[in-house]
Structures are given as C-alpha cells and as structure tokens.
N, CA, C and O atoms as a printed pandas DataFrame, in Angstrom:
     atom_number atom_name residue_name chain_id  residue_number  x_coord  y_coord  z_coord
0              1         N          MET        A               1  -17.445   -2.795   -0.421
1              2        CA          MET        A               1  -17.985   -3.048   -1.753
2              3         C          MET        A               1  -19.343   -2.441   -1.927
3              4         O          MET        A               1  -19.716   -1.979   -3.006
4              5         N          ILE        A               2  -20.118   -2.452   -0.778
5              6        CA          ILE        A               2  -21.435   -1.777   -0.861
6              7         C          ILE        A               2  -21.371   -0.327   -1.180
7              8         O          ILE        A               2  -22.120    0.186   -2.011
8              9         N          ILE        A               3  -20.429    0.359   -0.482
9             10        CA          ILE        A               3  -20.253    1.799   -0.743
10            11         C          ILE        A               3  -19.918    2.077   -2.216
11            12         O          ILE        A               3  -20.455    3.014   -2.808
12            13         N          THR        A               4  -19.052    1.283   -2.793
13            14        CA          THR        A               4  -18.612    1.431   -4.166
14            15         C          THR        A               4  -19.863    1.301   -5.088
15            16         O          THR        A               4  -20.081    2.103   -5.997
16            17         N          LYS        A               5  -20.636    0.287   -4.811
17            18        CA          LYS        A               5  -21.849    0.070   -5.624
18            19         C          LYS        A               5  -22.878    1.198   -5.517
19            20         O          LYS        A               5  -23.546    1.551   -6.489
20            21         N          MET        A               6  -22.984    1.761   -4.284
21            22        CA          MET        A               6  -23.913    2.883   -4.044
22            23         C          MET        A               6  -23.414    4.091   -4.832
23            24         O          MET        A               6  -24.205    4.742   -5.514
24            25         N          LEU        A               7  -22.090    4.414   -4.751
25            26        CA          LEU        A               7  -21.544    5.578   -5.484
26            27         C          LEU        A               7  -21.742    5.450   -6.919
27            28         O          LEU        A               7  -22.106    6.422   -7.582
28            29         N          LYS        A               8  -21.515    4.255   -7.464
29            30        CA          LYS        A               8  -21.651    4.019   -8.888
30            31         C          LYS        A               8  -23.119    4.236   -9.358
31            32         O          LYS        A               8  -23.395    4.785  -10.424
32            33         N          LYS        A               9  -24.062    3.748   -8.453
33            34        CA          LYS        A               9  -25.422    3.907   -8.794
34            35         C          LYS        A               9  -25.818    5.385   -8.953
35            36         O          LYS        A               9  -26.721    5.692   -9.731
36            37         N          TYR        A              10  -25.179    6.277   -8.251
37            38        CA          TYR        A              10  -25.479    7.675   -8.323
38            39         C          TYR        A              10  -24.591    8.428   -9.227
39            40         O          TYR        A              10  -24.563    9.658   -9.193
40            41         N          GLY        A              11  -23.835    7.710  -10.065
41            42        CA          GLY        A              11  -23.037    8.338  -11.130
42            43         C          GLY        A              11  -21.619    8.730  -10.795
43            44         O          GLY        A              11  -20.982    9.468  -11.547
44            45         N          TYR        A              12  -21.128    8.256   -9.699
45            46        CA          TYR        A              12  -19.729    8.546   -9.275
46            47         C          TYR        A              12  -18.888    7.335   -9.609
47            48         O          TYR        A              12  -19.335    6.207   -9.405
48            49         N          TYR        A              13  -17.663    7.535  -10.125
49            50        CA          TYR        A              13  -16.741    6.481  -10.404
50            51         C          TYR        A              13  -16.130    6.105   -9.036
51            52         O          TYR        A              13  -15.655    6.968   -8.298
52            53         N          SER        A              14  -16.155    4.819   -8.724
53            54        CA          SER        A              14  -15.582    4.381   -7.451
54            55         C          SER        A              14  -15.069    2.938   -7.644
55            56         O          SER        A              14  -15.610    2.165   -8.433
56            57         N          ASN        A              15  -14.020    2.616   -6.901
57            58        CA          ASN        A              15  -13.406    1.358   -6.961
58            59         C          ASN        A              15  -12.711    0.977   -5.632
59            60         O          ASN        A              15  -12.561    1.797   -4.726
60            61         N          ILE        A              16  -12.311   -0.251   -5.562
61            62        CA          ILE        A              16  -11.636   -0.721   -4.276
62            63         C          ILE        A              16  -10.303   -1.385   -4.613
63            64         O          ILE        A              16  -10.218   -2.156   -5.569
64            65         N          ILE        A              17   -9.292   -1.098   -3.856
65            66        CA          ILE        A              17   -8.012   -1.785   -3.920
66            67         C          ILE        A              17   -7.573   -2.095   -2.475
67            68         O          ILE        A              17   -8.030   -1.480   -1.511
68            69         N          SER        A              18   -6.697   -3.042   -2.380
69            70        CA          SER        A              18   -6.188   -3.393   -1.042
70            71         C          SER        A              18   -5.125   -2.486   -0.598
71            72         O          SER        A              18   -4.404   -1.930   -1.427
72            73         N          GLY        A              19   -4.983   -2.298    0.712
73            74        CA          GLY        A              19   -3.901   -1.532    1.257
74            75         C          GLY        A              19   -2.564   -2.088    0.881
75            76         O          GLY        A              19   -1.608   -1.345    0.660
76            77         N          GLY        A              20   -2.493   -3.382    0.809
77            78        CA          GLY        A              20   -1.226   -4.078    0.444
78            79         C          GLY        A              20   -0.823   -3.731   -0.969
79            80         O          GLY        A              20    0.357   -3.528   -1.254
80            81         N          GLU        A              21   -1.772   -3.664   -1.829
81            82        CA          GLU        A              21   -1.553   -3.375   -3.264
82            83         C          GLU        A              21   -0.919   -1.934   -3.359
83            84         O          GLU        A              21   -0.018   -1.654   -4.150
84            85         N          VAL        A              22   -1.461   -1.092   -2.509
85            86        CA          VAL        A              22   -0.910    0.304   -2.568
86            87         C          VAL        A              22    0.502    0.402   -2.110
87            88         O          VAL        A              22    1.300    1.106   -2.729
88            89         N          ILE        A              23    0.853   -0.291   -1.028
89            90        CA          ILE        A              23    2.215   -0.179   -0.521
90            91         C          ILE        A              23    3.212   -1.073   -1.205
91            92         O          ILE        A              23    4.388   -0.717   -1.263
92            93         N          VAL        A              24    2.822   -2.199   -1.720
93            94        CA          VAL        A              24    3.747   -3.160   -2.397
94            95         C          VAL        A              24    4.028   -2.740   -3.805
95            96         O          VAL        A              24    5.175   -2.766   -4.249
96            97         N          PHE        A              25    2.952   -2.335   -4.550
97            98        CA          PHE        A              25    3.002   -1.987   -5.999
98            99         C          PHE        A              25    2.891   -0.536   -6.259
99           100         O          PHE        A              25    2.864   -0.120   -7.418
100          101         N          ASP        A              26    2.822    0.289   -5.196
101          102        CA          ASP        A              26    2.614    1.676   -5.377
102          103         C          ASP        A              26    1.430    2.010   -6.319
103          104         O          ASP        A              26    1.532    2.876   -7.188
104          105         N          THR        A              27    0.331    1.308   -6.118
105          106        CA          THR        A              27   -0.861    1.539   -6.909
106          107         C          THR        A              27   -1.601    2.673   -6.326
107          108         O          THR        A              27   -2.248    2.559   -5.285
108          109         N          ILE        A              28   -1.503    3.786   -7.009
109          110        CA          ILE        A              28   -2.257    5.031   -6.616
110          111         C          ILE        A              28   -3.030    5.470   -7.844
111          112         O          ILE        A              28   -2.444    5.973   -8.803
112          113         N          PRO        A              29   -4.348    5.284   -7.821
113          114        CA          PRO        A              29   -5.122    5.655   -8.989
114          115         C          PRO        A              29   -5.306    7.152   -9.026
115          116         O          PRO        A              29   -5.148    7.834   -8.014
116          117         N          GLU        A              30   -5.660    7.688  -10.262
117          118        CA          GLU        A              30   -5.994    9.105  -10.412
118          119         C          GLU        A              30   -7.326    9.245   -9.756
119          120         O          GLU        A              30   -8.300    8.672  -10.246
120          121         N          THR        A              31   -7.431    9.967   -8.683
121          122        CA          THR        A              31   -8.575   10.095   -7.952
122          123         C          THR        A              31   -8.699   11.407   -7.119
123          124         O          THR        A              31   -7.676   12.061   -6.917
124          125         N          ASP        A              32   -9.831   11.801   -6.653
125          126        CA          ASP        A              32   -9.980   12.993   -5.832
126          127         C          ASP        A              32   -9.909   12.685   -4.367
127          128         O          ASP        A              32   -9.427   13.493   -3.572
128          129         N          ILE        A              33  -10.366   11.572   -4.024
129          130        CA          ILE        A              33  -10.521   11.213   -2.587
130          131         C          ILE        A              33  -10.306    9.727   -2.396
131          132         O          ILE        A              33  -10.599    8.939   -3.295
132          133         N          ALA        A              34   -9.809    9.340   -1.266
133          134        CA          ALA        A              34   -9.652    7.903   -0.879
134          135         C          ALA        A              34  -10.178    7.775    0.535
135          136         O          ALA        A              34   -9.936    8.628    1.390
136          137         N          ILE        A              35  -10.922    6.661    0.768
137          138        CA          ILE        A              35  -11.470    6.358    2.005
138          139         C          ILE        A              35  -10.776    5.061    2.560
139          140         O          ILE        A              35  -10.718    4.042    1.873
140          141         N          PHE        A              36  -10.269    5.133    3.787
141          142        CA          PHE        A              36   -9.556    4.023    4.297
142          143         C          PHE        A              36  -10.310    3.411    5.491
143          144         O          PHE        A              36  -10.709    4.119    6.416
144          145         N          LEU        A              37  -10.493    2.099    5.450
145          146        CA          LEU        A              37  -11.248    1.355    6.432
146          147         C          LEU        A              37  -10.361    0.504    7.309
147          148         O          LEU        A              37   -9.594   -0.309    6.793
148          149         N          SER        A              38  -10.438    0.666    8.646
149          150        CA          SER        A              38   -9.709   -0.173    9.505
150          151         C          SER        A              38  -10.393   -0.202   10.857
151          152         O          SER        A              38  -10.542    0.847   11.485
152          153         N          ARG        A              39  -10.823   -1.391   11.338
153          154        CA          ARG        A              39  -11.551   -1.485   12.566
154          155         C          ARG        A              39  -10.721   -0.923   13.749
155          156         O          ARG        A              39  -11.230   -0.153   14.563
156          157         N          THR        A              40   -9.460   -1.317   13.823
157          158        CA          THR        A              40   -8.583   -0.808   14.938
158          159         C          THR        A              40   -7.990    0.532   14.632
159          160         O          THR        A              40   -7.613    1.260   15.550
160          161         N          GLY        A              41   -7.891    0.891   13.347
161          162        CA          GLY        A              41   -7.176    2.147   13.005
162          163         C          GLY        A              41   -5.645    1.970   13.071
163          164         O          GLY        A              41   -4.895    2.942   12.984
164          165         N          GLU        A              42   -5.209    0.734   13.226
165          166        CA          GLU        A              42   -3.789    0.426   13.374
166          167         C          GLU        A              42   -3.241   -0.524   12.296
167          168         O          GLU        A              42   -2.070   -0.900   12.338
168          169         N          SER        A              43   -4.088   -0.910   11.334
169          170        CA          SER        A              43   -3.656   -1.847   10.290
170          171         C          SER        A              43   -2.474   -1.228    9.537
171          172         O          SER        A              43   -2.603   -0.180    8.904
172          173         N          THR        A              44   -1.360   -1.878    9.618
173          174        CA          THR        A              44   -0.098   -1.328    9.065
174          175         C          THR        A              44   -0.264   -0.958    7.597
175          176         O          THR        A              44    0.088    0.158    7.215
176          177         N          GLU        A              45   -0.781   -1.840    6.769
177          178        CA          GLU        A              45   -0.918   -1.529    5.325
178          179         C          GLU        A              45   -1.830   -0.446    5.025
179          180         O          GLU        A              45   -1.643    0.261    4.035
180          181         N          THR        A              46   -2.877   -0.254    5.871
181          182        CA          THR        A              46   -3.800    0.836    5.660
182          183         C          THR        A              46   -3.188    2.144    6.003
183          184         O          THR        A              46   -3.293    3.103    5.238
184          185         N          VAL        A              47   -2.516    2.214    7.195
185          186        CA          VAL        A              47   -1.857    3.483    7.571
186          187         C          VAL        A              47   -0.818    3.861    6.623
187          188         O          VAL        A              47   -0.709    5.034    6.266
188          189         N          LYS        A              48   -0.040    2.934    6.188
189          190        CA          LYS        A              48    1.047    3.224    5.189
190          191         C          LYS        A              48    0.443    3.663    3.851
191          192         O          LYS        A              48    0.996    4.543    3.193
192          193         N          ALA        A              49   -0.660    3.076    3.445
193          194        CA          ALA        A              49   -1.335    3.442    2.197
194          195         C          ALA        A              49   -1.816    4.883    2.293
195          196         O          ALA        A              49   -1.713    5.624    1.315
196          197         N          VAL        A              50   -2.326    5.292    3.414
197          198        CA          VAL        A              50   -2.733    6.707    3.583
198          199         C          VAL        A              50   -1.550    7.624    3.304
199          200         O          VAL        A              50   -1.695    8.602    2.571
200          201         N          ASP        A              51   -0.426    7.341    3.849
201          202        CA          ASP        A              51    0.753    8.134    3.593
202          203         C          ASP        A              51    1.046    8.233    2.101
203          204         O          ASP        A              51    1.341    9.320    1.604
204          205         N          ASN        A              52    0.968    7.085    1.355
205          206        CA          ASN        A              52    1.181    7.139   -0.104
206          207         C          ASN        A              52    0.247    8.009   -0.848
207          208         O          ASN        A              52    0.641    8.690   -1.795
208          209         N          PHE        A              53   -1.030    8.006   -0.430
209          210        CA          PHE        A              53   -2.045    8.878   -1.066
210          211         C          PHE        A              53   -1.791   10.326   -0.747
211          212         O          PHE        A              53   -1.917   11.187   -1.617
212          213         N          LYS        A              54   -1.438   10.605    0.473
213          214        CA          LYS        A              54   -1.179   12.016    0.874
214          215         C          LYS        A              54    0.010   12.589    0.170
215          216         O          LYS        A              54    0.047   13.793   -0.083
216          217         N          LYS        A              55    0.977   11.787   -0.154
217          218        CA          LYS        A              55    2.157   12.306   -0.876
218          219         C          LYS        A              55    1.756   12.760   -2.238
219          220         O          LYS        A              55    2.458   13.584   -2.824
220          221         N          ARG        A              56    0.674   12.280   -2.780
221          222        CA          ARG        A              56    0.115   12.645   -4.073
222          223         C          ARG        A              56   -0.990   13.743   -3.999
223          224         O          ARG        A              56   -1.662   14.085   -4.973
224          225         N          ASN        A              57   -1.111   14.272   -2.717
225          226        CA          ASN        A              57   -2.081   15.324   -2.490
226          227         C          ASN        A              57   -3.562   14.925   -2.741
227          228         O          ASN        A              57   -4.371   15.731   -3.201
228          229         N          ILE        A              58   -3.878   13.647   -2.420
229          230        CA          ILE        A              58   -5.211   13.155   -2.538
230          231         C          ILE        A              58   -5.841   13.216   -1.137
231          232         O          ILE        A              58   -5.235   12.794   -0.152
232          233         N          LYS        A              59   -7.039   13.736   -1.072
233          234        CA          LYS        A              59   -7.744   13.842    0.206
234          235         C          LYS        A              59   -8.054   12.455    0.794
235          236         O          LYS        A              59   -8.550   11.567    0.101
236          237         N          THR        A              60   -7.757   12.300    2.059
237          238        CA          THR        A              60   -7.913   11.034    2.737
238          239         C          THR        A              60   -8.970   11.106    3.822
239          240         O          THR        A              60   -9.021   12.073    4.582
240          241         N          ILE        A              61   -9.816   10.081    3.898
241          242        CA          ILE        A              61  -10.868    9.964    4.907
242          243         C          ILE        A              61  -10.646    8.602    5.567
243          244         O          ILE        A              61  -10.569    7.589    4.872
244          245         N          GLY        A              62  -10.544    8.564    6.876
245          246        CA          GLY        A              62  -10.475    7.323    7.600
246          247         C          GLY        A              62  -11.733    6.965    8.286
247          248         O          GLY        A              62  -12.438    7.833    8.800
248          249         N          ILE        A              63  -12.039    5.684    8.311
249          250        CA          ILE        A              63  -13.263    5.143    9.017
250          251         C          ILE        A              63  -12.744    4.095    9.931
251          252         O          ILE        A              63  -12.142    3.142    9.437
252          253         N          THR        A              64  -12.917    4.175   11.222
253          254        CA          THR        A              64  -12.489    3.214   12.171
254          255         C          THR        A              64  -13.392    3.146   13.399
255          256         O          THR        A              64  -14.306    3.956   13.552
256          257         N          CYS        A              65  -13.139    2.212   14.238
257          258        CA          CYS        A              65  -13.872    2.044   15.500
258          259         C          CYS        A              65  -13.118    2.519   16.713
259          260         O          CYS        A              65  -13.638    2.481   17.828
260          261         N          THR        A              66  -11.828    2.993   16.496
261          262        CA          THR        A              66  -10.941    3.289   17.543
262          263         C          THR        A              66  -10.520    4.736   17.505
263          264         O          THR        A              66   -9.800    5.159   16.601
264          265         N          PRO        A              67  -10.992    5.538   18.540
265          266        CA          PRO        A              67  -10.533    6.919   18.657
266          267         C          PRO        A              67   -9.028    6.973   18.913
267          268         O          PRO        A              67   -8.477    6.001   19.430
268          269         N          ASP        A              68   -8.337    8.069   18.573
269          270        CA          ASP        A              68   -6.965    8.291   18.794
270          271         C          ASP        A              68   -6.080    7.190   18.286
271          272         O          ASP        A              68   -5.063    6.847   18.888
272          273         N          SER        A              69   -6.493    6.635   17.149
273          274        CA          SER        A              69   -5.659    5.583   16.480
274          275         C          SER        A              69   -4.733    6.250   15.484
275          276         O          SER        A              69   -4.823    7.454   15.244
276          277         N          SER        A              70   -3.845    5.461   14.908
277          278        CA          SER        A              70   -2.940    5.981   13.952
278          279         C          SER        A              70   -3.700    6.499   12.706
279          280         O          SER        A              70   -3.318    7.505   12.110
280          281         N          LEU        A              71   -4.789    5.783   12.328
281          282        CA          LEU        A              71   -5.573    6.217   11.156
282          283         C          LEU        A              71   -6.205    7.599   11.404
283          284         O          LEU        A              71   -6.206    8.464   10.529
284          285         N          THR        A              72   -6.747    7.782   12.633
285          286        CA          THR        A              72   -7.391    9.096   12.899
286          287         C          THR        A              72   -6.400   10.216   12.928
287          288         O          THR        A              72   -6.769   11.362   12.671
288          289         N          LYS        A              73   -5.163    9.941   13.226
289          290        CA          LYS        A              73   -4.084   10.966   13.295
290          291         C          LYS        A              73   -3.549   11.363   11.893
291          292         O          LYS        A              73   -3.155   12.507   11.667
292          293         N          ILE        A              74   -3.550   10.384   10.965
293          294        CA          ILE        A              74   -2.894   10.625    9.654
294          295         C          ILE        A              74   -3.885   11.122    8.601
295          296         O          ILE        A              74   -3.478   11.862    7.705
296          297         N          CYS        A              75   -5.173   10.750    8.668
297          298        CA          CYS        A              75   -6.136   11.131    7.632
298          299         C          CYS        A              75   -6.539   12.609    7.735
299          300         O          CYS        A              75   -6.476   13.200    8.813
300          301         N          ASP        A              76   -6.948   13.192    6.619
301          302        CA          ASP        A              76   -7.437   14.561    6.576
302          303         C          ASP        A              76   -8.709   14.643    7.395
303          304         O          ASP        A              76   -8.886   15.614    8.132
304          305         N          GLU        A              77   -9.575   13.702    7.306
305          306        CA          GLU        A              77  -10.819   13.636    8.051
306          307         C          GLU        A              77  -11.031   12.192    8.505
307          308         O          GLU        A              77  -10.604   11.246    7.843
308          309         N          THR        A              78  -11.709   12.046    9.664
309          310        CA          THR        A              78  -11.999   10.709   10.108
310          311         C          THR        A              78  -13.405   10.566   10.679
311          312         O          THR        A              78  -14.007   11.537   11.138
312          313         N          PHE        A              79  -13.890    9.399   10.643
313          314        CA          PHE        A              79  -15.188    9.057   11.218
314          315         C          PHE        A              79  -14.931    7.858   12.173
315          316         O          PHE        A              79  -14.461    6.801   11.752
316          317         N          VAL        A              80  -15.258    8.063   13.472
317          318        CA          VAL        A              80  -15.027    7.015   14.493
318          319         C          VAL        A              80  -16.361    6.419   14.896
319          320         O          VAL        A              80  -17.214    7.146   15.407
320          321         N          PHE        A              81  -16.571    5.191   14.699
321          322        CA          PHE        A              81  -17.765    4.481   15.065
322          323         C          PHE        A              81  -17.420    3.556   16.207
323          324         O          PHE        A              81  -17.461    2.335   16.064
324          325         N          ASP        A              82  -17.059    4.173   17.411
325          326        CA          ASP        A              82  -16.646    3.352   18.476
326          327         C          ASP        A              82  -17.787    2.427   19.043
327          328         O          ASP        A              82  -17.504    1.448   19.732
328          329         N          PHE        A              83  -19.014    2.745   18.750
329          330        CA          PHE        A              83  -20.138    1.939   19.223
330          331         C          PHE        A              83  -20.216    0.597   18.465
331          332         O          PHE        A              83  -20.869   -0.357   18.888
332          333         N          ALA        A              84  -19.483    0.586   17.275
333          334        CA          ALA        A              84  -19.572   -0.644   16.373
334          335         C          ALA        A              84  -18.369   -1.586   16.570
335          336         O          ALA        A              84  -18.230   -2.595   15.879
336          337         N          ASN        A              85  -17.510   -1.224   17.532
337          338        CA          ASN        A              85  -16.271   -2.023   17.719
338          339         C          ASN        A              85  -16.626   -3.422   18.183
339          340         O          ASN        A              85  -17.522   -3.602   19.009
340          341         N          GLU        A              86  -15.935   -4.398   17.659
341          342        CA          GLU        A              86  -16.102   -5.783   18.126
342          343         C          GLU        A              86  -14.801   -6.429   18.277
343          344         O          GLU        A              86  -13.837   -6.021   17.629
344          345         N          GLU        A              87  -14.708   -7.416   19.095
345          346        CA          GLU        A              87  -13.448   -8.140   19.298
346          347         C          GLU        A              87  -13.345   -9.259   18.261
347          348         O          GLU        A              87  -14.298   -9.988   17.988
348          349         N          SER        A              88  -12.152   -9.353   17.705
349          350        CA          SER        A              88  -11.973  -10.418   16.718
350          351         C          SER        A              88  -10.561  -10.894   16.811
351          352         O          SER        A              88   -9.709  -10.173   17.331
352          353         N          VAL        A              89  -10.274  -12.074   16.332
353          354        CA          VAL        A              89   -8.956  -12.712   16.414
354          355         C          VAL        A              89   -8.144  -12.415   15.221
355          356         O          VAL        A              89   -6.959  -12.116   15.364
356          357         N          VAL        A              90   -8.704  -12.476   14.020
357          358        CA          VAL        A              90   -7.965  -12.304   12.783
358          359         C          VAL        A              90   -8.716  -11.224   11.942
359          360         O          VAL        A              90   -9.902  -10.942   12.115
360          361         N          MET        A              91   -7.909  -10.657   11.023
361          362        CA          MET        A              91   -8.471   -9.709   10.095
362          363         C          MET        A              91   -8.392  -10.318    8.700
363          364         O          MET        A              91   -7.358  -10.890    8.354
364          365         N          THR        A              92   -9.411  -10.222    7.906
365          366        CA          THR        A              92   -9.370  -10.853    6.580
366          367         C          THR        A              92   -8.725   -9.964    5.556
367          368         O          THR        A              92   -8.280  -10.447    4.515
368          369         N          GLY        A              93   -8.664   -8.722    5.812
369          370        CA          GLY        A              93   -8.069   -7.758    4.839
370          371         C          GLY        A              93   -8.485   -6.332    5.099
371          372         O          GLY        A              93   -9.503   -6.083    5.745
372          373         N          SER        A              94   -7.721   -5.416    4.612
373          374        CA          SER        A              94   -8.133   -3.987    4.717
374          375         C          SER        A              94   -8.141   -3.464    3.263
375          376         O          SER        A              94   -7.436   -3.963    2.386
376          377         N          PHE        A              95   -8.966   -2.446    3.066
377          378        CA          PHE        A              95   -9.209   -2.005    1.712
378          379         C          PHE        A              95   -9.262   -0.468    1.688
379          380         O          PHE        A              95   -9.574    0.206    2.669
380          381         N          VAL        A              96   -8.940    0.015    0.518
381          382        CA          VAL        A              96   -8.974    1.448    0.224
382          383         C          VAL        A              96  -10.084    1.643   -0.846
383          384         O          VAL        A              96  -10.063    1.040   -1.919
384          385         N          LEU        A              97  -11.017    2.487   -0.502
385          386        CA          LEU        A              97  -12.046    2.883   -1.439
386          387         C          LEU        A              97  -11.685    4.172   -2.053
387          388         O          LEU        A              97  -11.440    5.122   -1.309
388          389         N          TYR        A              98  -11.628    4.307   -3.326
389          390        CA          TYR        A              98  -11.332    5.603   -3.941
390          391         C          TYR        A              98  -12.440    6.020   -4.906
391          392         O          TYR        A              98  -13.117    5.174   -5.490
392          393         N          SER        A              99  -12.615    7.319   -5.065
393          394        CA          SER        A              99  -13.634    7.794   -5.941
394          395         C          SER        A              99  -13.290    9.109   -6.557
395          396         O          SER        A              99  -12.497    9.876   -6.010
396          397         N          ILE        A             100  -13.863    9.370   -7.662
397          398        CA          ILE        A             100  -13.620   10.626   -8.384
398          399         C          ILE        A             100  -14.954   11.361   -8.368
399          400         O          ILE        A             100  -15.958   10.802   -8.809
400          401         N          PHE        A             101  -14.997   12.572   -7.883
401          402        CA          PHE        A             101  -16.169   13.425   -7.804
402          403         C          PHE        A             101  -16.085   14.489   -8.767
403          404         O          PHE        A             101  -15.047   15.149   -8.807
404          405         N          PHE        A             102  -17.108   14.765   -9.611
405          406        CA          PHE        A             102  -17.123   15.859  -10.555
406          407         C          PHE        A             102  -17.976   16.961  -10.104
407          408         O          PHE        A             102  -18.097   17.971  -10.797
C-alpha cells in the first residue's frame, strides 16, 4: 500500500488487487506493469496471477526473499531481498501492485 501511495504522489496511477482476485475472477486491469510480492516466492495465487498477466503481455516484476523460487523463474524481472527473509507460520495475503506509466 505504501508503494501505491508513493507512486500516486508522483503522478503515476497505481492500485492493489489480491492474487486471488486475479485468478478467481480473472481481474486483469489495463496496465503497463504489475509487481508481485511474495515472501517465499511460492504463493500459489501470486504465481498463477503472474501467468494471467503475462498472457496479456503485461510486464511482470517479482519481489521476494527467496532466490530460485517459482516467482523468480516466471517474472520478467525480479528483486530478491534474501537478507529480509523471516520465518512465519501463516500468511495474511498476497497482493499484486499494478501501475500505468506514461
């Protein structure tokens, strides 16, 4: 949500949807780029959402803490922050950030 607010502050349209919304309802907005966040890089709904965006020729960027994960393999570009990895028991949700750049 912070990234979306920052992009909007500098004049870029940006919004957030859940990975589940993408795969269940095929919600793919008109956009130039989509950023996918997953700590493990293995969140099923996130990885499947990437595939849906790629089918529409939308550039995909993955951000994860896990090198060589499914997310790093499917996205056009990835950023791995392995130094920020933490152990957790449950995940509260995964989200897709999308933005239109002019």
